[in-house]
C-alpha positions as CSV (number, residue, x, y, z in Angstrom):
1,X,190.6,111.4,159.8
2,X,187.0,111.0,158.6
3,X,185.6,108.6,156.2
4,X,185.3,111.2,153.5
5,X,189.0,111.7,153.3
6,X,189.2,108.8,150.9
7,X,187.8,111.2,148.3
8,X,191.2,112.8,148.2
9,X,192.7,109.5,147.1
10,X,190.8,109.4,143.8
11,X,193.6,110.6,141.5
12,X,191.3,110.9,138.5
13,X,189.4,113.8,140.1
14,X,190.8,117.3,140.3
15,X,191.4,118.9,143.8
16,X,188.5,121.2,143.2
17,X,186.1,118.3,142.4
18,X,187.4,116.4,145.5
19,X,186.8,119.4,147.6
20,X,183.3,120.0,146.3
21,X,182.3,116.4,146.8
22,X,183.7,116.5,150.3
23,X,181.8,119.7,151.1
24,X,178.5,118.3,149.8
25,X,178.9,115.0,151.8
26,X,179.7,117.1,154.9
27,X,176.7,119.3,154.2
28,X,174.4,116.3,153.9
29,X,175.7,114.7,157.1
30,X,176.9,117.4,159.4
31,X,174.6,120.3,158.7
32,X,171.4,118.4,159.8
33,X,173.2,117.5,163.0
34,X,173.9,121.1,163.6
35,X,170.3,122.1,162.9
36,X,168.7,119.5,165.2
37,X,171.3,119.0,167.9
38,X,170.1,121.9,170.0
39,X,173.5,123.6,170.0
40,X,172.1,126.6,168.1
41,X,168.7,128.2,168.4
42,X,166.5,127.2,165.4
43,X,163.4,129.3,165.4
44,X,163.2,130.5,161.8
45,X,164.9,130.4,158.4
46,X,167.4,133.1,159.4
47,X,168.7,130.9,162.2
48,X,169.1,128.0,159.7
49,X,171.1,130.3,157.4
50,X,173.2,131.6,160.3
51,X,174.0,128.0,161.2
52,X,175.0,127.3,157.6
53,X,177.2,130.4,157.7
54,X,179.0,129.0,160.8
55,X,179.3,125.6,159.1
56,X,180.7,127.1,155.9
57,X,183.2,129.3,157.7
58,X,184.5,126.7,160.1
59,X,184.7,124.2,157.2
60,X,186.6,126.7,155.1
61,X,189.1,127.4,157.9
62,X,189.7,123.7,158.5
63,X,190.0,122.9,154.8
64,X,192.5,125.8,154.3
65,X,194.7,124.7,157.2
66,X,194.7,121.0,156.1
67,X,195.3,122.0,152.4
68,X,198.4,123.9,153.5
69,X,199.6,121.1,155.8
70,X,199.2,118.4,153.2
71,X,201.0,120.6,150.6
72,X,203.9,121.0,153.0
73,X,204.0,117.3,153.7
74,X,204.0,116.4,150.0
75,X,207.2,118.4,149.3
């Protein structure tokens, strides 16, 4: 797992706050890599927004799957 998973060990924070902080940290670190890695064309603002959409959708899918898995494990 990634370094940011320690966020989910902070019991004083709600799951929503943990998830938001995790998203923001991933946005700050991963999104720039996606922009400048050359994996996607980046010719204008529309391209940057499309890359953000991919980032958000993939992140949401991974987050959803892991949330279900961890809920099952905690039972």
